[in-house]
LORO-832103 format. One record per residue (C-alpha): residue number from 0; residue in three letters; x, z, y. Coordinates in steps of 0.001 Angstrom, whole numbers, plus 500000, padded with zeros to 6 digits. Example, Ala and Ser with C-alpha at 12.3 -4.5 7.8 and 13.67 -1.06 7.14 Angstrom:
<atoms>
i:aa:c1:c3:c2
0:ALA:512300:507800:495500
1:SER:513670:507140:498940
</atoms>
This chain:
<atoms>
i:aa:c1:c3:c2
0:MET:500006:500138:499759
1:THR:501465:499025:503432
2:PRO:501584:501648:506367
3:PRO:499671:501319:509455
4:LYS:502025:499730:512447
5:ASP:501125:502968:514337
6:LYS:503057:505326:511689
7:GLU:505490:502582:511373
8:GLN:506644:503285:514643
9:LYS:506141:507014:514806
10:VAL:509239:506582:512144
11:ASP:511249:504454:513932
12:ALA:511020:506373:517323
13:PRO:513212:509246:516202
14:ASP:516047:507293:514501
15:GLU:516230:505502:518658
16:SER:516808:508694:520083
17:LEU:519171:509931:518002
18:SER:521394:507119:518554
19:GLU:521067:507943:522227
20:THR:522113:511289:521817
21:ARG:525027:510526:519688
22:LEU:526170:507460:522533
23:SER:525648:510131:525242
24:ARG:527843:512938:523163
25:PHE:530250:509393:522767
26:ARG:530032:508974:526497
27:PHE:530804:512713:527483
28:SER:533642:512750:524646
29:LYS:535749:510023:525921
30:LYS:534959:511565:529702
31:LYS:536735:514410:528904
32:ASP:539745:512685:527360
33:MET:540665:510976:530537
34:PRO:543316:512035:532081
35:GLY:543791:514068:535424
36:GLY:545876:513467:538521
37:LEU:544693:509771:538612
38:TRP:542557:510006:542154
39:LEU:543583:511526:545389
40:LYS:541375:512584:548427
41:CYS:542625:511777:551469
42:GLU:543264:514642:553658
43:SER:541646:513026:556775
44:CYS:538981:510838:556031
45:SER:537816:512031:552633
46:GLN:538113:508902:550585
47:MET:539192:508879:546732
48:ILE:542395:506922:546596
49:TYR:543515:505790:542943
50:ARG:546701:507500:542797
51:LYS:549015:504522:541983
52:GLU:547955:502075:544541
53:LEU:548899:505094:547307
54:GLU:552266:505098:545891
55:GLU:552357:501383:545962
56:ALA:551349:501580:549675
57:GLY:554201:504287:550263
58:ARG:551799:507171:550224
59:VAL:549520:505808:552906
60:CYS:545921:505823:552700
61:PRO:544930:502177:552611
62:SER:541594:503395:554289
63:CYS:542512:505727:557566
64:GLY:546193:504948:557474
65:PHE:546726:509019:557044
66:HIS:550643:509336:556058
67:PHE:550756:511790:553227
68:THR:554093:513903:552824
69:LEU:556463:511867:551333
70:PRO:558989:513221:548431
71:GLY:562611:513195:549616
72:ARG:563849:510770:546766
73:GLU:561016:508590:547663
74:ARG:561686:508660:551273
75:ILE:565504:507564:550119
76:GLN:563992:504664:548255
77:LEU:561763:503512:551166
78:LEU:564860:503776:553617
79:ALA:568068:503213:552076
80:ASP:569396:499914:551183
81:PRO:569412:499751:547617
82:ASP:572214:501465:545792
83:SER:573821:502613:549131
84:PHE:572429:506239:549022
85:ALA:575347:508634:548038
86:GLU:574563:512468:548041
87:HIS:576564:515113:549455
88:PHE:576993:518581:548954
89:ALA:574226:518813:546021
90:GLU:576097:521406:544249
91:ILE:575577:524149:547117
92:THR:573172:526641:545932
93:GLY:570959:529635:547785
94:LEU:571908:533216:546904
95:ASP:569504:536286:547300
96:ARG:571275:538689:549555
97:LEU:568253:540398:550395
98:SER:567171:541262:546692
99:PHE:563769:539921:548110
100:THR:560442:540225:545456
101:ASP:557171:538786:545664
102:LYS:555332:537882:542568
103:ILE:559039:537213:541130
104:PRO:562258:537699:542413
105:TYR:563432:535201:545080
106:GLY:567115:534091:542829
107:GLU:564200:533519:540213
108:LYS:562036:531794:542161
109:LEU:564400:529539:543591
110:ILE:566090:528656:539432
111:GLN:562025:527667:538802
112:THR:562125:525283:541790
113:ALA:565280:523549:541310
114:LYS:564231:522781:537800
115:ARG:560764:521631:538798
116:THR:562308:519565:541797
117:GLY:565160:518553:540194
118:GLN:567626:519265:543063
119:ASN:569022:522739:544242
120:GLU:567737:522915:547934
121:ALA:565075:521463:550107
122:LEU:567841:519547:552032
123:ILE:569341:516168:550851
124:ALA:571979:514953:552838
125:GLY:574353:512055:552058
126:THR:575313:508953:553447
127:ALA:573659:505539:553542
128:ALA:573171:502346:554633
129:ILE:569466:501274:556535
130:GLU:569402:497556:556882
131:GLY:573355:497081:556844
132:ARG:573746:499686:559174
133:PRO:576074:502672:557545
134:VAL:574312:506247:558281
135:VAL:574222:509762:557295
136:LEU:571098:511158:556108
137:ALA:569650:514645:556404
138:ILE:565942:514703:554780
139:LEU:563932:518034:553848
140:ASP:562022:518027:551029
141:PHE:558421:519486:550999
142:SER:558079:519591:547466
143:PHE:560982:522680:547801
144:MET:559494:525582:548776
145:GLY:557527:524133:551491
146:GLY:560821:522378:552960
147:SER:561665:525691:554650
148:MET:564813:526414:555884
149:GLY:567410:529112:554625
150:GLU:571298:529695:554545
151:VAL:571825:526456:552229
152:VAL:569564:523928:554624
153:GLY:571281:525348:557593
154:GLU:574960:524679:555839
155:LYS:574127:521368:554629
156:PHE:572525:520402:558175
157:SER:575460:521448:559533
158:LEU:577914:519739:556933
159:ALA:576054:516498:557538
160:CYS:576737:516574:561038
161:ASP:580634:517400:560751
162:LEU:580451:514506:558074
163:ALA:578959:512231:560560
164:ARG:581160:512903:563396
165:ALA:584682:512849:560974
166:LYS:583241:509527:559434
167:GLY:581885:508065:563149
168:LEU:578340:507522:561905
169:PRO:575356:508395:563799
170:LEU:573044:511051:562040
171:VAL:569606:510424:560901
172:CYS:567314:513153:559660
173:PHE:563928:513490:558530
174:THR:561476:516985:559001
175:SER:558770:518039:556800
176:SER:558960:522240:556712
177:GLY:557109:525288:556986
178:GLY:559753:526732:558975
179:ALA:562383:529090:558363
180:ARG:562263:530712:554722
181:MET:560840:534066:555159
182:HIS:562569:535024:551532
183:GLU:566182:535500:553657
184:GLY:564617:537496:556650
185:ALA:567027:537080:559670
186:LEU:569522:535118:557989
187:SER:567279:532175:557989
188:LEU:566761:532666:561815
189:MET:570325:532145:562277
190:GLN:570297:528889:560812
191:MET:567885:527520:564021
192:ALA:571204:528224:566268
193:LYS:573496:527171:563820
194:THR:571995:523817:563286
195:CYS:571859:523263:566921
196:SER:575493:524265:567198
197:ALA:576639:521232:564757
198:LEU:574320:518545:566419
199:GLN:575831:519939:569893
200:SER:579799:519293:568052
201:LEU:578258:516117:567189
202:HIS:577024:515049:570312
203:ASP:579972:516349:572657
204:ALA:582094:513982:570317
205:GLY:579870:510959:571416
206:GLY:578104:510839:568140
207:MET:574444:509776:568209
208:SER:571509:511707:566673
209:ILE:568150:510589:565549
210:CYS:565157:513079:564357
211:VAL:562033:511572:562274
212:LEU:559010:514368:562446
213:THR:556990:513828:559247
214:HIS:553772:515570:558449
215:PRO:554082:519095:558802
216:THR:556824:520326:560662
217:THR:556569:523760:561832
218:GLY:558233:527125:562770
219:GLY:561856:527498:563139
220:VAL:562704:523927:562194
221:THR:560327:522756:564896
222:ALA:562014:525063:567607
223:SER:565756:524260:566451
224:PHE:567334:520923:565168
225:ALA:564122:519182:564814
226:THR:563449:518627:568660
227:VAL:567070:518498:569864
228:CYS:568596:515235:568469
229:ASP:569393:512255:571112
230:LEU:565866:510740:569846
231:THR:562761:512031:568469
232:LEU:560419:510103:566653
233:ALA:557438:510907:564436
234:GLU:554904:509298:562005
235:PRO:551376:509049:563081
236:GLY:549348:512215:562795
237:ALA:552036:514221:561950
238:LEU:551098:518085:562385
239:ILE:554312:519147:564701
240:GLY:554581:522743:566345
241:PHE:555557:526124:566004
242:ALA:552903:528824:565267
243:GLY:549559:527218:563476
244:PRO:546642:525675:565638
245:ARG:544321:528694:564112
246:VAL:546772:531506:565336
247:ILE:547118:529756:568851
248:ALA:543689:529501:569027
249:ALA:543043:532876:567830
250:THR:545755:534530:570291
251:LEU:544327:532690:572842
252:LYS:540755:533372:572114
253:GLN:539612:529729:573287
254:GLU:539410:526449:571854
255:LEU:542095:524038:571453
256:PRO:541889:520431:573002
257:ALA:541073:517418:570189
258:GLY:544159:516586:567845
259:PHE:546167:519624:569040
260:GLN:549612:519763:567555
261:ARG:549447:516088:566129
262:ALA:551781:513707:567074
263:GLU:549612:511644:569319
264:PHE:549071:514664:571341
265:LEU:552575:515346:571971
266:ILE:553526:512174:572848
267:GLU:551194:512036:575841
268:LYS:552802:515389:576995
269:GLY:556932:513861:576283
270:MET:557875:515830:573141
271:LEU:558335:512437:571767
272:ASP:560302:509304:572559
273:ALA:557760:507111:569990
274:ILE:555258:507081:566871
275:VAL:556198:504871:564277
276:GLU:554292:503795:561386
277:ARG:555487:504311:558033
278:SER:555690:500478:557185
279:ALA:558026:499727:560388
280:LEU:560194:502603:560319
281:ARG:562954:501078:558531
282:ALA:563113:498119:561138
283:THR:562805:500538:563734
284:LEU:565336:502590:563049
285:ALA:567821:499650:562418
286:LYS:567138:498390:565982
287:LEU:567860:501826:567467
288:LEU:571257:502139:565360
289:ASP:572771:499255:566979
290:TYR:573033:501380:569676
291:ALA:575253:503983:567763
292:PRO:578624:504279:568786
293:MET:580251:502842:565849
294:ALA:577874:499852:566158
295:ARG:578918:499004:569865
296:GLY:582900:499567:568435
297:VAL:583367:502615:570084
298:ALA:585156:505251:568706
299:LEU:583874:509045:568405
300:ALA:585990:511850:570547
301:PRO:588768:512805:567815
302:THR:588885:516908:566970
303:THR:591923:518879:565628
304:ALA:591436:521315:563343
305:THR:593234:522932:560546
306:GLY:590495:523178:558189
307:SER:588810:526561:557159
308:PRO:590331:527785:553737
309:ASP:588868:530251:551576
310:ALA:590690:533571:550711
311:LYS:593337:531884:547882
312:GLY:594006:528949:550951
313:VAL:591697:526481:548890
314:ALA:588830:524782:550704
315:PRO:585470:525117:547980
316:ALA:585206:522040:546654
317:TRP:581609:521222:547411
318:SER:581754:517444:547406
319:ALA:584852:514463:547752
320:THR:584544:514497:551361
321:GLN:584968:518311:552160
322:ALA:588472:518190:553120
323:GLU:587751:515440:555644
324:VAL:584784:517763:557052
325:LEU:586726:520414:557168
326:SER:589747:518854:559033
327:SER:587257:517748:561859
328:ARG:585905:520848:562663
329:ARG:587100:522157:565917
330:PRO:589157:525410:565786
331:ILE:587610:528705:567068
332:ALA:589406:530403:570412
333:PRO:591076:532890:569963
334:LYS:589244:536355:571248
335:THR:590945:537661:574146
336:PRO:591433:541682:574198
337:ARG:589051:543634:577068
338:LYS:591036:545315:579750
339:ALA:591130:548979:579190
</atoms>
């Protein structure tokens, strides 16, 4: 006997719903297996961006042009000529002189950060070429403890200035930093004067220095070497200041103007020489470097010194250029005794 048609439909219905349920479970499980980190949200326009597309664009948002913070090694790849970068002073490591402990001891944090980033400190220094123009590079990497400046950063920047003076090369530095490193207390604040003094020595010898402020540049870095170079450039939309805008607004108890502490706001106040997009930065720097003394055939003023050996009479072997750098430093004038 053949069953009625309506009963056949009732029998088939549960099979269709069951297949749909299985299909939905399959889709859900496949979605869970998708790897994370493929998409990023723009800090400026909130647009979702495919990570690979962002990296190919030099970490610039394709929708609004916002310039993301660029890691130091990627900055070198975009800026320097292929195979022209030679790192110097990479072996210098920090010390936990104050035995500072937050969630973990500062010394242990330095070791963990070095393993994660593949470098010993926040500043990367060395020689390179930009469209054939030889330079000394000093680049702060925000991925290493927020690009904060401690003893090693201050020393490496000073050595980069000495290297530029010894070789007669212009100095090009990039900043991306939260300021002085709190883990080192007053020792980190001393680097503000130290780096400015090193730049002054380069300037007195007739050298040239260019600093490019990138997002973000704040605190003691802004208040020291970042804003006292011969030329001060910035990337579009970069946050540049000393204290944060919320702290300033709370202190002044008034609303801050639109775009406060952004590069576009600061250039109107005369704090910047130019705002240059990342895609045009390499060509712009090459043009500016043509005005450097070495490019015009002008030698830097010679300096005489005997070097600064350690207690055993041997200069620390930080790099192959250490002896050359130390020999270029000016001797410290002897102190005159006070009259009784």
